[in-house]
C-alpha positions in Angstrom: 0.0 0.0 0.0 2.8 2.6 0.8 4.1 2.1 -2.8 0.7 2.7 -4.2 0.3 5.8 -2.1 3.6 7.1 -3.4 2.4 6.6 -6.9 -0.9 8.4 -6.2 1.1 11.3 -4.6 3.2 11.6 -7.7 0.2 11.8 -9.9 -1.3 14.4 -7.6 1.8 16.5 -7.9 1.5 16.4 -11.7 -2.2 17.0 -11.8 -2.3 19.8 -9.2 0.1 22.2 -11.1 -2.8 24.6 -11.6 -3.5 25.0 -7.9 -0.7 27.6 -7.0 -1.5 30.0 -9.9 -5.2 29.6 -9.1 -4.7 30.5 -5.5 -2.5 33.4 -6.5 -5.3 34.9 -8.8 -8.0 34.4 -6.2 -5.9 36.0 -3.4 -5.2 39.1 -5.6 -8.9 39.9 -5.4 -10.2 38.3 -2.2 -8.6 39.7 1.0 -8.1 37.3 3.9 -10.6 34.7 2.7 -8.5 31.6 2.9 -11.4 29.6 4.2 -13.7 30.6 1.3 -11.0 30.2 -1.3 -10.2 26.7 -0.3 -13.8 25.7 -0.3 -14.5 27.2 -3.7 -11.5 25.2 -5.1 -12.9 22.0 -3.4 -16.2 22.6 -5.2 -14.4 23.1 -8.5 -12.4 19.9 -8.0 -15.4 17.8 -7.1 -17.9 19.4 -9.5 -20.3 19.7 -6.6 -22.4 22.7 -5.7 -21.8 25.3 -2.9 -24.2 27.5 -0.9 -22.7 30.7 0.5 -24.6 32.5 3.2 -23.9 35.9 4.7 -25.2 39.4 5.0 -24.9 41.7 1.9 -21.6 43.3 1.2 -19.3 40.4 2.1 -18.0 39.9 -1.5 -19.9 36.6 -2.0 -20.7 37.5 -5.6 -17.2 38.9 -6.2 -15.6 35.7 -5.0 -17.6 33.5 -7.4 -17.0 35.8 -10.4 -13.3 35.8 -9.6 -13.2 32.0 -9.5 -15.1 31.8 -12.8 -12.7 34.2 -14.5 -9.7 31.9 -13.6 -11.3 29.0 -15.5 -11.4 28.8 -19.3 -15.1 27.9 -19.3 -18.5 29.5 -19.8 -19.8 31.4 -16.8 -23.3 32.8 -16.3 -24.7 34.9 -13.4 -28.5 34.6 -12.7 -30.0 37.2 -10.4 -32.8 35.6 -8.6 -35.9 37.8 -8.0 -39.5 37.1 -6.9 -40.8 37.4 -10.5 -38.3 34.9 -12.0 -39.8 32.1 -14.0 -38.4 28.5 -14.5 -38.1 29.3 -18.3 -35.7 32.1 -17.4 -33.2 29.5 -16.1 -33.9 26.5 -18.4 -34.9 28.0 -21.7 -38.0 27.7 -23.8 -39.5 26.9 -27.2 -39.7 29.7 -29.7 -42.1 29.4 -32.7 -40.6 30.2 -36.1 -43.4 31.5 -38.4 -41.4 30.9 -41.6 -41.0 27.2 -41.0 -43.8 26.5 -38.7 -41.4 24.7 -36.3 -40.4 25.3 -32.7 -36.8 26.0 -31.9 -35.2 25.5 -28.5 -33.6 28.6 -27.0 -31.3 27.4 -24.2 -31.3 29.3 -20.9 -28.3 30.4 -18.8 -28.1 27.0 -17.0 -26.4 25.7 -20.1 -23.0 26.9 -18.9 -20.1 25.4 -16.8 -20.1 27.7 -13.7 -23.4 29.1 -12.6 -23.7 31.9 -10.0 -27.2 31.8 -8.6 -27.1 35.2 -6.9 -29.5 35.7 -3.9 -31.1 32.3 -4.6 -33.5 32.6 -1.7 -35.3 35.7 -3.2 -37.1 33.5 -5.8 -40.2 31.4 -5.1 -40.2 27.6 -4.8 -41.2 26.9 -8.4 -37.9 28.5 -9.6 -35.9 26.6 -6.9 -37.4 23.3 -8.2 -36.3 24.1 -11.7 -32.7 23.8 -10.5 -33.1 20.4 -9.0 -32.8 18.3 -12.2 -29.8 20.3 -13.4 -28.0 20.1 -10.0 -28.6 16.3 -9.4 -28.9 14.7 -12.8 -26.7 17.1 -14.8 -29.4 17.4 -17.4 -32.2 19.8 -18.4 -35.6 18.9 -20.0 -37.3 21.4 -22.2 -40.7 20.5 -23.9 -40.0 16.7 -23.5 -36.4 16.9 -24.9 -33.6 16.2 -22.5 -30.2 17.9 -22.9 -27.0 16.7 -21.1 -25.0 19.4 -19.4 -21.3 19.7 -20.3 -18.7 19.1 -17.6 -17.5 20.8 -15.5 -20.8 22.0 -14.2 -21.4 23.5 -10.8 -23.8 25.9 -9.2 -22.5 28.3 -6.6 -25.5 30.0 -4.9 -25.4 33.0 -2.6 -28.1 33.8 -0.1 -28.9 36.3 2.6 -30.0 35.0 6.0 -33.6 33.9 5.7 -34.7 36.2 8.6 -34.1 39.2 6.3 -37.1 40.8 4.5 -37.9 39.5 1.0 -36.3 36.0 1.3 -37.8 32.5 1.1 -36.4 29.4 2.9 -35.0 26.9 0.3 -36.7 23.5 0.1 -34.8 20.8 2.1 -34.4 18.6 -1.0 -32.6 21.4 -2.8 -30.4 22.4 0.2 -29.3 18.7 0.5 -27.9 18.8 -3.0 -25.3 21.4 -2.1 -22.1 19.7 -1.0 -21.0 22.6 1.2 -22.8 25.4 3.0 -20.4 28.1 4.0 -21.1 30.9 6.5 -19.3 34.0 5.4 -18.4 36.4 8.3 -17.2 40.0 8.5 -13.5 40.6 7.8 -11.1 41.5 10.5 -10.2 45.2 11.1 -6.9 44.7 9.3 -8.5 43.0 6.3 -11.2 45.6 6.1 -8.6 48.4 6.0 -6.9 46.7 3.1 -10.2 46.3 1.3 -11.0 50.0 1.9 -7.6 51.1 0.5 -8.0 48.9 -2.6 -11.4 50.2 -3.4 -10.6 53.9 -2.7 -9.6 54.4 -6.4 -11.3 53.5 -9.6 -8.3 52.3 -11.6 -6.8 49.7 -9.3 -9.0 46.7 -10.4 -6.9 43.6 -10.8 -7.2 41.8 -14.2 -7.8 38.2 -13.3 -6.0 35.7 -15.6 -7.4 32.4 -16.9 -5.1 29.7 -15.4 -6.9 26.4 -15.6 -8.8 24.6 -18.4 -11.8 22.3 -18.0 -9.6 19.4 -19.2 -7.2 20.0 -16.3 -10.1 20.1 -13.8 -11.5 16.8 -15.1 -8.0 15.2 -15.0 -7.6 16.3 -11.4 -11.0 14.6 -10.5 -9.7 11.3 -11.9 -6.6 11.6 -9.8 -8.2 12.5 -6.5 -10.8 9.7 -6.9 -7.8 7.4 -6.4 -6.7 8.9 -3.1 -6.6 6.3 -0.4 -9.0 6.4 2.6 -8.6 3.8 5.2 -11.7 1.7 6.1 -11.5 3.0 9.7 -11.9 6.5 8.4 -14.8 5.4 6.3 -16.4 4.0 9.5 -15.6 7.3 11.2 -17.6 9.2 8.5 -20.5 6.7 8.9 -20.4 7.2 12.7 -20.5 11.0 12.4 -23.5 10.9 10.1 -25.3 8.3 12.3 -24.7 10.4 15.3 -26.8 13.2 13.7 -29.7 10.7 13.5 -29.5 9.2 16.9 -27.2 11.2 19.2 -28.5 9.5 22.4 -27.5 6.1 21.0 -24.0 7.4 20.3 -23.1 8.4 23.9 -24.4 12.0 23.5 -27.5 12.0 25.7 -27.2 15.8 26.1 -28.3 16.2 22.5 -31.4 14.1 22.9 -34.4 15.8 21.5 -32.3 18.5 19.8 -32.4 17.0 16.2 -35.6 16.5 14.4 -34.1 14.9 11.3 -30.5 13.8 10.8 -28.2 13.9 7.8 -29.1 11.9 4.7 -26.8 9.3 3.1 -25.7 12.1 0.7 -23.8 13.5 3.7 -21.6 10.4 3.9 -21.0 10.5 0.1 -20.0 14.1 0.1 -18.0 13.9 3.3 -15.9 11.1 1.8 -15.5 12.8 -1.5 -14.7 16.2 0.0 -12.1 14.7 2.3 -10.3 13.2 -0.7 -10.4 16.6 -2.5 -9.0 18.3 0.6 -6.2 15.8 0.7 -5.6 16.6 -2.9 -5.2 20.3 -2.0 -2.5 19.2 0.5 -0.9 17.1 -2.2 -1.3 13.9 -0.2 -2.2 10.5 -1.6 -4.2 9.5 1.5 -6.9 11.0 3.8 -6.2 11.7 7.5 -8.8 12.4 10.3 -7.9 16.2 10.1 -9.2 16.3 6.6 -12.6 15.0 7.7 -12.8 17.3 10.7 -11.7 20.4 8.7 -14.6 20.2 6.2 -17.1 18.3 8.3 -19.1 21.3 9.5 -19.4 22.7 6.0 -20.7 19.4 4.7 -23.1 18.6 7.5 -24.5 21.9 8.9 -27.3 22.2 6.4 -28.3 18.6 6.5 -29.8 18.4 10.0 -33.1 19.9 11.0 -33.3 21.1 14.5 -36.2 20.5 16.9 -38.3 23.2 18.5 -36.4 22.5 21.7 -33.1 23.4 20.1 -34.5 26.6 18.6 -36.0 27.6 21.9 -32.6 27.2 23.6 -30.8 29.0 20.8 -28.8 25.9 19.9 -27.5 26.0 16.3 -26.6 23.1 14.0 -22.9 24.1 14.3 -23.1 23.8 18.2 -24.5 20.3 17.8 -22.0 19.2 15.2 -19.1 20.5 17.2 -20.3 18.4 20.2 -20.5 15.4 17.9 -17.0 15.9 16.5 -15.6 16.5 20.0 -17.3 13.4 21.4 -16.8 10.7 18.8 -13.5 8.8 19.0 -11.2 9.5 16.1 -9.5 6.5 14.6 
C-alpha cells in the first residue's frame, strides 16, 4: 500500500500544477478569505455545488465571479428575483413563423459555472427548476432532455432567511449542495486593506485564466484514487449516524435537539470532499484532520433542529461541534 500511495502522490503533484496559480489569482482579489478560497476550489475539483450564506456586502458574488474568471469555461450569473420564472433558467421553445417549427432557446443554466445570486429571493417553483440540473446534470425542455457539459457547478449565494424578501430553500434542494459556507465579516486589518484597494477606480486587478476544463477533469480522476482507510470510512458513517441518533451514540445531552439527521448524501459528500481536501494538501491519503476540517461545512445544512433546540438558541454548528468532539477519532 505505501508504494501505491507514493504513486498516487506523484500523480497528484503532476495534476495539481494549476493550484498555485489559481490560489494566486484568487488572493489578488479576495482579501483574507483563505477559508472561502479553499472551499471554492474544493467545489471546482469535485464538481459539486456550494451555498454561500452571509449578509450583503461580504463579497460573495465577487468571489464567485473571480473563480469563474480563472477558468477557461463558460460562466453565467443569474440574479434571482421574486418574479423569476423557470423558463428564465432552463430556456424555452420559440415558434418560427417561416418554417412553422419550434426551436429550443437554451437558458443560462447551459453553462459550466453558474452563479445563482441571492437564490432565496425567488419562489419555490424556480428553486425546483434547478433540481434536475443540479442532481442529474441534465435539463428537460418540452420533453427533450439535454445533457450538461462538464465541468458543471452551481454556486449560490443567499442572505440570512430572517431578512425581508427572502424565502427558505426546500430541504431537497439544500441537501444537493455539497457545502454550505457561513461568510463572516473581515477583521479590522483585512477591512482596512479592502477599503484602501477600493478607494480608487483604476486599481482593479485583471484576473487571468489559469486552468482549463480538461485540467479540472483530469484532477478529478486523480483524487478519486486517493486512499482512505476503512477505519476513516467507518468514522464518517459514525459521524452521520450520530446526527440521526445522538443519544444512541453516547451524546445524551443532544437528545431531542435534532428532528431529522443527515441523509446518506452526507456520507458520500464527506468522503468525496475529504479526498479533495487531501488533494489540495498534495497527499495521496486521507487523514482524520481532513474530515474534521470540512465536516461542519458538509453537515451543517443537512440536519433539521427541533423546536427545543431553537428555543434554547442551539445552532446546528453547536450540535455538530459536540458530535466531533465526542466521537472517537481512529
